[in-house]
N, CA, C and O atoms as a GROMACS GRO file, in nm:
protein
  472
    1UNK      N    1   4.889   9.964  12.273
    1UNK     CA    2   5.009   9.931  12.348
    1UNK      C    3   5.050   9.785  12.323
    1UNK      O    4   5.168   9.753  12.310
    2UNK      N    5   4.949   9.698  12.318
    2UNK     CA    6   4.976   9.557  12.295
    2UNK      C    7   5.043   9.536  12.159
    2UNK      O    8   5.136   9.457  12.146
    3UNK      N    9   4.996   9.607  12.059
    3UNK     CA   10   5.055   9.598  11.926
    3UNK      C   11   5.199   9.649  11.926
    3UNK      O   12   5.286   9.589  11.864
    4UNK      N   13   5.223   9.758  11.996
    4UNK     CA   14   5.358   9.814  12.005
    4UNK      C   15   5.454   9.716  12.073
    4UNK      O   16   5.566   9.697  12.025
    5UNK      N   17   5.412   9.656  12.182
    5UNK     CA   18   5.497   9.559  12.250
    5UNK      C   19   5.519   9.434  12.166
    5UNK      O   20   5.627   9.373  12.171
    6UNK      N   21   5.418   9.394  12.088
    6UNK     CA   22   5.434   9.280  11.998
    6UNK      C   23   5.537   9.308  11.890
    6UNK      O   24   5.619   9.222  11.857
    7UNK      N   25   5.533   9.428  11.834
    7UNK     CA   26   5.632   9.466  11.733
    7UNK      C   27   5.772   9.471  11.793
    7UNK      O   28   5.867   9.424  11.731
    8UNK      N   29   5.785   9.524  11.912
    8UNK     CA   30   5.915   9.528  11.980
    8UNK      C   31   5.968   9.388  12.008
    8UNK      O   32   6.086   9.361  11.989
    9UNK      N   33   5.881   9.299  12.054
    9UNK     CA   34   5.923   9.163  12.088
    9UNK      C   35   5.971   9.088  11.964
    9UNK      O   36   6.082   9.036  11.964
   10UNK      N   37   5.890   9.083  11.861
   10UNK     CA   38   5.927   9.006  11.743
   10UNK      C   39   6.036   9.075  11.661
   10UNK      O   40   6.117   9.008  11.597
   11UNK      N   41   6.039   9.206  11.663
   11UNK     CA   42   6.148   9.279  11.597
   11UNK      C   43   6.282   9.251  11.662
   11UNK      O   44   6.382   9.232  11.592
   12UNK      N   45   6.285   9.248  11.794
   12UNK     CA   46   6.411   9.220  11.863
   12UNK      C   47   6.454   9.074  11.845
   12UNK      O   48   6.573   9.046  11.837
   13UNK      N   49   6.358   8.982  11.838
   13UNK     CA   50   6.392   8.842  11.811
   13UNK      C   51   6.450   8.828  11.671
   13UNK      O   52   6.549   8.758  11.651
   14UNK      N   53   6.389   8.894  11.573
   14UNK     CA   54   6.439   8.890  11.436
   14UNK      C   55   6.580   8.948  11.428
   14UNK      O   56   6.668   8.891  11.364
   15UNK      N   57   6.602   9.062  11.494
   15UNK     CA   58   6.734   9.124  11.496
   15UNK      C   59   6.836   9.032  11.562
   15UNK      O   60   6.949   9.019  11.514
   16UNK      N   61   6.799   8.970  11.672
   16UNK     CA   62   6.889   8.878  11.743
   16UNK      C   63   6.925   8.760  11.654
   16UNK      O   64   7.042   8.722  11.646
   17UNK      N   65   6.826   8.700  11.589
   17UNK     CA   66   6.853   8.585  11.501
   17UNK      C   67   6.943   8.625  11.384
   17UNK      O   68   7.031   8.548  11.345
   18UNK      N   69   6.921   8.741  11.328
   18UNK     CA   70   7.005   8.789  11.218
   18UNK      C   71   7.149   8.810  11.265
   18UNK      O   72   7.243   8.774  11.194
   19UNK      N   73   7.166   8.868  11.382
   19UNK     CA   74   7.299   8.889  11.439
   19UNK      C   75   7.367   8.756  11.469
   19UNK      O   76   7.487   8.741  11.446
   20UNK      N   77   7.291   8.660  11.521
   20UNK     CA   78   7.347   8.529  11.552
   20UNK      C   79   7.395   8.460  11.424
   20UNK      O   80   7.502   8.400  11.423
   21UNK      N   81   7.316   8.469  11.317
   21UNK     CA   82   7.354   8.405  11.191
   21UNK      C   83   7.482   8.466  11.135
   21UNK      O   84   7.572   8.393  11.092
   22UNK      N   85   7.491   8.597  11.135
   22UNK     CA   86   7.610   8.665  11.084
   22UNK      C   87   7.733   8.632  11.168
   22UNK      O   88   7.841   8.609  11.113
   23UNK      N   89   7.719   8.629  11.298
   23UNK     CA   90   7.831   8.598  11.387
   23UNK      C   91   7.878   8.453  11.373
   23UNK      O   92   7.998   8.426  11.372
   24UNK      N   93   7.783   8.361  11.361
   24UNK     CA   94   7.818   8.220  11.342
   24UNK      C   95   7.891   8.200  11.210
   24UNK      O   96   7.987   8.123  11.203
   25UNK      N   97   7.847   8.268  11.104
   25UNK     CA   98   7.915   8.258  10.974
   25UNK      C   99   8.056   8.312  10.981
   25UNK      O  100   8.148   8.254  10.923
   26UNK      N  101   8.075   8.423  11.051
   26UNK     CA  102   8.209   8.481  11.066
   26UNK      C  103   8.302   8.385  11.139
   26UNK      O  104   8.416   8.364  11.097
   27UNK      N  105   8.255   8.327  11.247
   27UNK     CA  106   8.338   8.233  11.324
   27UNK      C  107   8.370   8.108  11.244
   27UNK      O  108   8.484   8.060  11.246
   28UNK      N  109   8.271   8.054  11.172
   28UNK     CA  110   8.294   7.934  11.090
   28UNK      C  111   8.393   7.963  10.977
   28UNK      O  112   8.476   7.879  10.945
   29UNK      N  113   8.384   8.081  10.919
   29UNK     CA  114   8.478   8.120  10.813
   29UNK      C  115   8.620   8.128  10.868
   29UNK      O  116   8.714   8.082  10.804
   30UNK      N  117   8.635   8.187  10.985
   30UNK     CA  118   8.768   8.197  11.047
   30UNK      C  119   8.823   8.059  11.082
   30UNK      O  120   8.943   8.035  11.070
   31UNK      N  121   8.736   7.968  11.125
   31UNK     CA  122   8.780   7.831  11.152
   31UNK      C  123   8.823   7.761  11.023
   31UNK      O  124   8.923   7.689  11.022
   32UNK      N  125   8.749   7.783  10.916
   32UNK     CA  126   8.775   7.714  10.789
   32UNK      C  127   8.912   7.750  10.731
   32UNK      O  128   8.976   7.668  10.666
   33UNK      N  129   8.954   7.872  10.753
   33UNK     CA  130   9.084   7.914  10.700
   33UNK      C  131   9.196   7.892  10.801
   33UNK      O  132   9.312   7.924  10.774
   34UNK      N  133   9.162   7.839  10.917
   34UNK     CA  134   9.262   7.807  11.018
   34UNK      C  135   9.312   7.926  11.098
   34UNK      O  136   9.422   7.922  11.154
   35UNK      N  137   9.232   8.033  11.103
   35UNK     CA  138   9.276   8.155  11.170
   35UNK      C  139   9.250   8.156  11.322
   35UNK      O  140   9.304   8.242  11.392
   36UNK      N  141   9.169   8.064  11.372
   36UNK     CA  142   9.134   8.065  11.515
   36UNK      C  143   9.135   7.924  11.572
   36UNK      O  144   9.128   7.825  11.498
   37UNK      N  145   9.142   7.917  11.702
   37UNK     CA  146   9.131   7.789  11.773
   37UNK      C  147   8.988   7.777  11.826
   37UNK      O  148   8.915   7.876  11.829
   38UNK      N  149   8.949   7.656  11.867
   38UNK     CA  150   8.816   7.633  11.920
   38UNK      C  151   8.824   7.522  12.022
   38UNK      O  152   8.922   7.448  12.027
   39UNK      N  153   8.718   7.508  12.104
   39UNK     CA  154   8.724   7.413  12.214
   39UNK      C  155   8.642   7.286  12.193
   39UNK      O  156   8.660   7.190  12.267
   40UNK      N  157   8.554   7.281  12.096
   40UNK     CA  158   8.465   7.166  12.069
   40UNK      C  159   8.371   7.134  12.184
   40UNK      O  160   8.318   7.023  12.190
   41UNK      N  161   8.350   7.226  12.274
   41UNK     CA  162   8.255   7.204  12.382
   41UNK      C  163   8.164   7.327  12.393
   41UNK      O  164   8.195   7.433  12.340
   42UNK      N  165   8.053   7.311  12.463
   42UNK     CA  166   7.959   7.422  12.479
   42UNK      C  167   8.019   7.527  12.570
   42UNK      O  168   8.063   7.497  12.681
   43UNK      N  169   8.020   7.651  12.522
   43UNK     CA  170   8.080   7.762  12.597
   43UNK      C  171   7.977   7.874  12.606
   43UNK      O  172   7.914   7.910  12.506
   44UNK      N  173   7.960   7.928  12.725
   44UNK     CA  174   7.877   8.047  12.740
   44UNK      C  175   7.954   8.165  12.681
   44UNK      O  176   8.076   8.175  12.698
   45UNK      N  177   7.884   8.253  12.614
   45UNK     CA  178   7.952   8.363  12.545
   45UNK      C  179   8.035   8.451  12.639
   45UNK      O  180   8.142   8.499  12.600
   46UNK      N  181   7.988   8.472  12.760
   46UNK     CA  182   8.063   8.557  12.852
   46UNK      C  183   8.193   8.491  12.897
   46UNK      O  184   8.281   8.558  12.952
   47UNK      N  185   8.207   8.359  12.875
   47UNK     CA  186   8.327   8.287  12.918
   47UNK      C  187   8.420   8.250  12.802
   47UNK      O  188   8.520   8.182  12.824
   48UNK      N  189   8.389   8.294  12.680
   48UNK     CA  190   8.471   8.259  12.564
   48UNK      C  191   8.605   8.332  12.572
   48UNK      O  192   8.611   8.451  12.603
   49UNK      N  193   8.712   8.260  12.543
   49UNK     CA  194   8.846   8.320  12.550
   49UNK      C  195   8.871   8.406  12.426
   49UNK      O  196   8.835   8.368  12.315
   50UNK      N  197   8.932   8.520  12.446
   50UNK     CA  198   8.956   8.617  12.339
   50UNK      C  199   9.036   8.554  12.224
   50UNK      O  200   9.135   8.484  12.246
   51UNK      N  201   8.991   8.580  12.103
   51UNK     CA  202   9.058   8.530  11.985
   51UNK      C  203   9.016   8.392  11.941
   51UNK      O  204   9.059   8.345  11.836
   52UNK      N  205   8.932   8.324  12.020
   52UNK     CA  206   8.887   8.189  11.983
   52UNK      C  207   8.767   8.200  11.888
   52UNK      O  208   8.708   8.308  11.873
   53UNK      N  209   8.731   8.089  11.825
   53UNK     CA  210   8.613   8.087  11.737
   53UNK      C  211   8.488   8.123  11.817
   53UNK      O  212   8.399   8.192  11.767
   54UNK      N  213   8.481   8.076  11.941
   54UNK     CA  214   8.366   8.105  12.026
   54UNK      C  215   8.355   8.255  12.052
   54UNK      O  216   8.246   8.311  12.054
   55UNK      N  217   8.469   8.320  12.073
   55UNK     CA  218   8.471   8.464  12.098
   55UNK      C  219   8.423   8.540  11.974
   55UNK      O  220   8.344   8.634  11.986
   56UNK      N  221   8.470   8.499  11.856
   56UNK     CA  222   8.426   8.565  11.733
   56UNK      C  223   8.276   8.544  11.710
   56UNK      O  224   8.208   8.633  11.659
   57UNK      N  225   8.225   8.427  11.748
   57UNK     CA  226   8.082   8.401  11.732
   57UNK      C  227   7.998   8.486  11.827
   57UNK      O  228   7.881   8.510  11.800
   58UNK      N  229   8.056   8.532  11.936
   58UNK     CA  230   7.981   8.604  12.039
   58UNK      C  231   8.002   8.754  12.040
   58UNK      O  232   7.927   8.827  12.105
   59UNK      N  233   8.102   8.802  11.970
   59UNK     CA  234   8.142   8.942  11.991
   59UNK      C  235   8.045   9.046  11.939
   59UNK      O  236   8.047   9.158  11.991
   60UNK      N  237   7.961   9.019  11.840
   60UNK     CA  238   7.870   9.120  11.786
   60UNK      C  239   7.723   9.090  11.812
   60UNK      O  240   7.636   9.136  11.738
   61UNK      N  241   7.695   9.014  11.915
   61UNK     CA  242   7.557   8.980  11.947
   61UNK      C  243   7.494   9.088  12.035
   61UNK      O  244   7.564   9.157  12.108
   62UNK      N  245   7.362   9.104  12.028
   62UNK     CA  246   7.294   9.202  12.114
   62UNK      C  247   7.322   9.175  12.261
   62UNK      O  248   7.323   9.061  12.305
   63UNK      N  249   7.343   9.280  12.335
   63UNK     CA  250   7.385   9.268  12.475
   63UNK      C  251   7.274   9.220  12.567
   63UNK      O  252   7.303   9.176  12.679
   64UNK      N  253   7.150   9.226  12.525
   64UNK     CA  254   7.041   9.186  12.614
   64UNK      C  255   7.022   9.034  12.622
   64UNK      O  256   6.946   8.987  12.706
   65UNK      N  257   7.087   8.958  12.538
   65UNK     CA  258   7.067   8.814  12.535
   65UNK      C  259   7.173   8.737  12.612
   65UNK      O  260   7.279   8.790  12.646
   66UNK      N  261   7.144   8.610  12.638
   66UNK     CA  262   7.237   8.516  12.699
   66UNK      C  263   7.255   8.403  12.599
   66UNK      O  264   7.158   8.339  12.559
   67UNK      N  265   7.380   8.379  12.558
   67UNK     CA  266   7.407   8.288  12.447
   67UNK      C  267   7.505   8.178  12.486
   67UNK      O  268   7.588   8.195  12.576
   68UNK      N  269   7.494   8.066  12.415
   68UNK     CA  270   7.595   7.960  12.423
   68UNK      C  271   7.639   7.929  12.281
   68UNK      O  272   7.564   7.946  12.185
   69UNK      N  273   7.763   7.882  12.268
   69UNK     CA  274   7.818   7.853  12.137
   69UNK      C  275   7.896   7.722  12.142
   69UNK      O  276   7.962   7.691  12.241
   70UNK      N  277   7.887   7.645  12.033
   70UNK     CA  278   7.965   7.523  12.016
   70UNK      C  279   8.032   7.531  11.879
   70UNK      O  280   7.965   7.546  11.777
   71UNK      N  281   8.164   7.522  11.878
   71UNK     CA  282   8.241   7.523  11.753
   71UNK      C  283   8.309   7.386  11.740
   71UNK      O  284   8.384   7.345  11.828
   72UNK      N  285   8.282   7.316  11.629
   72UNK     CA  286   8.338   7.182  11.609
   72UNK      C  287   8.396   7.169  11.468
   72UNK      O  288   8.366   7.246  11.378
   73UNK      N  289   8.479   7.067  11.455
   73UNK     CA  290   8.541   7.037  11.326
   73UNK      C  291   8.526   6.888  11.298
   73UNK      O  292   8.556   6.806  11.385
   74UNK      N  293   8.481   6.854  11.178
   74UNK     CA  294   8.465   6.715  11.138
   74UNK      C  295   8.566   6.688  11.027
   74UNK      O  296   8.550   6.736  10.915
   75UNK      N  297   8.670   6.611  11.057
   75UNK     CA  298   8.777   6.586  10.961
   75UNK      C  299   8.738   6.486  10.852
   75UNK      O  300   8.804   6.480  10.748
   76UNK      N  301   8.632   6.409  10.872
   76UNK     CA  302   8.590   6.317  10.766
   76UNK      C  303   8.517   6.390  10.654
   76UNK      O  304   8.533   6.356  10.537
   77UNK      N  305   8.438   6.490  10.689
   77UNK     CA  306   8.366   6.569  10.589
   77UNK      C  307   8.435   6.702  10.560
   77UNK      O  308   8.396   6.774  10.468
   78UNK      N  309   8.538   6.735  10.638
   78UNK     CA  310   8.612   6.861  10.626
   78UNK      C  311   8.521   6.983  10.652
   78UNK      O  312   8.539   7.088  10.591
   79UNK      N  313   8.425   6.967  10.744
   79UNK     CA  314   8.333   7.075  10.777
   79UNK      C  315   8.367   7.136  10.912
   79UNK      O  316   8.394   7.064  11.009
   80UNK      N  317   8.365   7.267  10.918
   80UNK     CA  318   8.374   7.341  11.044
   80UNK      C  319   8.235   7.395  11.074
   80UNK      O  320   8.174   7.458  10.988
   81UNK      N  321   8.186   7.369  11.194
   81UNK     CA  322   8.049   7.405  11.228
   81UNK      C  323   8.046   7.488  11.355
   81UNK      O  324   8.116   7.460  11.452
   82UNK      N  325   7.962   7.593  11.353
   82UNK     CA  326   7.940   7.678  11.469
   82UNK      C  327   7.790   7.682  11.495
   82UNK      O  328   7.711   7.711  11.405
   83UNK      N  329   7.751   7.653  11.619
   83UNK     CA  330   7.610   7.655  11.659
   83UNK      C  331   7.595   7.757  11.772
   83UNK      O  332   7.658   7.743  11.877
   84UNK      N  333   7.512   7.858  11.750
   84UNK     CA  334   7.480   7.958  11.852
   84UNK      C  335   7.338   7.936  11.900
   84UNK      O  336   7.247   7.914  11.819
   85UNK      N  337   7.317   7.941  12.030
   85UNK     CA  338   7.185   7.915  12.088
   85UNK      C  339   7.152   8.019  12.195
   85UNK      O  340   7.240   8.063  12.269
   86UNK      N  341   7.026   8.056  12.200
   86UNK     CA  342   6.974   8.141  12.306
   86UNK      C  343   6.828   8.102  12.329
   86UNK      O  344   6.773   8.024  12.252
   87UNK      N  345   6.767   8.153  12.433
   87UNK     CA  346   6.625   8.128  12.456
   87UNK      C  347   6.544   8.241  12.394
   87UNK      O  348   6.594   8.352  12.375
   88UNK      N  349   6.420   8.212  12.361
   88UNK     CA  350   6.333   8.314  12.303
   88UNK      C  351   6.314   8.433  12.396
   88UNK      O  352   6.313   8.547  12.350
   89UNK      N  353   6.300   8.407  12.523
   89UNK     CA  354   6.283   8.515  12.620
   89UNK      C  355   6.406   8.602  12.631
   89UNK      O  356   6.396   8.722  12.657
   90UNK      N  357   6.523   8.543  12.611
   90UNK     CA  358   6.648   8.619  12.616
   90UNK      C  359   6.666   8.701  12.488
   90UNK      O  360   6.728   8.808  12.492
   91UNK      N  361   6.614   8.652  12.377
   91UNK     CA  362   6.628   8.722  12.249
   91UNK      C  363   6.535   8.842  12.238
   91UNK      O  364   6.566   8.937  12.166
   92UNK      N  365   6.425   8.839  12.307
   92UNK     CA  366   6.326   8.946  12.297
   92UNK      C  367   6.356   9.057  12.397
   92UNK      O  368   6.386   9.030  12.514
   93UNK      N  369   6.349   9.180  12.351
   93UNK     CA  370   6.363   9.294  12.443
   93UNK      C  371   6.246   9.297  12.540
   93UNK      O  372   6.264   9.322  12.660
   94UNK      N  373   6.129   9.273  12.488
   94UNK     CA  374   6.006   9.273  12.567
   94UNK      C  375   5.935   9.142  12.539
   94UNK      O  376   5.899   9.116  12.424
   95UNK      N  377   5.913   9.061  12.641
   95UNK     CA  378   5.841   8.935  12.621
   95UNK      C  379   5.708   8.943  12.694
   95UNK      O  380   5.689   8.884  12.800
   96UNK      N  381   5.617   9.018  12.635
   96UNK     CA  382   5.486   9.038  12.694
   96UNK      C  383   5.408   8.908  12.695
   96UNK      O  384   5.393   8.843  12.592
   97UNK      N  385   5.358   8.869  12.808
   97UNK     CA  386   5.278   8.749  12.828
   97UNK      C  387   5.355   8.620  12.802
   97UNK      O  388   5.293   8.514  12.792
   98UNK      N  389   5.484   8.625  12.792
   98UNK     CA  390   5.565   8.506  12.772
   98UNK      C  391   5.545   8.437  12.639
   98UNK      O  392   5.564   8.316  12.629
   99UNK      N  393   5.507   8.510  12.537
   99UNK     CA  394   5.476   8.451  12.407
   99UNK      C  395   5.601   8.404  12.332
   99UNK      O  396   5.592   8.311  12.252
  100UNK      N  397   5.715   8.466  12.356
  100UNK     CA  398   5.836   8.434  12.282
  100UNK      C  399   5.927   8.340  12.361
  100UNK      O  400   6.002   8.264  12.301
  101UNK      N  401   5.922   8.345  12.492
  101UNK     CA  402   6.021   8.280  12.576
  101UNK      C  403   6.015   8.131  12.592
  101UNK      O  404   6.098   8.076  12.666
  102UNK      N  405   5.924   8.062  12.530
  102UNK     CA  406   5.907   7.921  12.556
  102UNK      C  407   6.001   7.826  12.485
  102UNK      O  408   6.002   7.707  12.518
  103UNK      N  409   6.079   7.872  12.390
  103UNK     CA  410   6.162   7.778  12.313
  103UNK      C  411   6.302   7.833  12.291
  103UNK      O  412   6.328   7.952  12.305
  104UNK      N  413   6.393   7.742  12.257
  104UNK     CA  414   6.530   7.782  12.225
  104UNK      C  415   6.538   7.825  12.079
  104UNK      O  416   6.471   7.769  11.992
  105UNK      N  417   6.619   7.926  12.054
  105UNK     CA  418   6.647   7.973  11.920
  105UNK      C  419   6.792   7.938  11.888
  105UNK      O  420   6.881   7.961  11.970
  106UNK      N  421   6.814   7.884  11.772
  106UNK     CA  422   6.947   7.834  11.738
  106UNK      C  423   6.978   7.860  11.592
  106UNK      O  424   6.890   7.851  11.506
  107UNK      N  425   7.104   7.892  11.562
  107UNK     CA  426   7.151   7.905  11.424
  107UNK      C  427   7.274   7.816  11.408
  107UNK      O  428   7.352   7.798  11.501
  108UNK      N  429   7.290   7.762  11.287
  108UNK     CA  430   7.402   7.674  11.256
  108UNK      C  431   7.469   7.727  11.131
  108UNK      O  432   7.403   7.758  11.032
  109UNK      N  433   7.601   7.736  11.135
  109UNK     CA  434   7.678   7.775  11.017
  109UNK      C  435   7.785   7.670  10.993
  109UNK      O  436   7.860   7.634  11.084
  110UNK      N  437   7.793   7.621  10.869
  110UNK     CA  438   7.890   7.518  10.833
  110UNK      C  439   7.973   7.570  10.716
  110UNK      O  440   7.919   7.617  10.616
  111UNK      N  441   8.104   7.559  10.728
  111UNK     CA  442   8.196   7.598  10.621
  111UNK      C  443   8.291   7.482  10.593
  111UNK      O  444   8.333   7.412  10.685
  112UNK      N  445   8.324   7.464  10.468
  112UNK     CA  446   8.421   7.360  10.427
  112UNK      C  447   8.561   7.405  10.465
  112UNK      O  448   8.600   7.519  10.439
  113UNK      N  449   8.636   7.315  10.528
  113UNK     CA  450   8.773   7.342  10.572
  113UNK      C  451   8.866   7.359  10.452
  113UNK      O  452   8.861   7.280  10.358
  114UNK      N  453   8.949   7.461  10.455
  114UNK     CA  454   9.049   7.481  10.352
  114UNK      C  455   9.175   7.406  10.392
  114UNK      O  456   9.216   7.412  10.508
  115UNK      N  457   9.236   7.339  10.301
  115UNK     CA  458   9.359   7.266  10.331
  115UNK      C  459   9.332   7.136  10.403
  115UNK      O  460   9.228   7.073  10.386
  116UNK      N  461   9.429   7.097  10.486
  116UNK     CA  462   9.420   6.970  10.558
  116UNK      C  463   9.364   6.989  10.698
  116UNK      O  464   9.376   7.096  10.758
  117UNK      N  465   9.305   6.884  10.747
  117UNK     CA  466   9.255   6.882  10.884
  117UNK      C  467   9.372   6.847  10.976
  117UNK      O  468   9.450   6.756  10.944
  118UNK      N  469   9.386   6.915  11.087
  118UNK     CA  470   9.500   6.886  11.177
  118UNK      C  471   9.495   6.748  11.238
  118UNK      O  472   9.584   6.710  11.315
   0.00000   0.00000   0.00000
């Protein structure tokens, strides 16, 4: 049983991290082509406004987690950056003995801005 719960815990964390990476890349890509707006502040996923970069970063994440997102633009380097963060305990379906929940899990996606910076 312990082995089964360990596989479930780390499998769900891996799936969550993979989903976070894909979602952050999608949002950063949409920002880079100028297709979405963003707030440049930390936003909880449940509070992201529809159609924003934060919303795109949050829309395909596993429902069992609690996430925050920050979407920013740096006009000196022409980089659009999306950072998605969750806790290990939130990413795991089963956190037996608290082995996963002690740290934050974060992914960063950076895309070069197309065209001019506003």
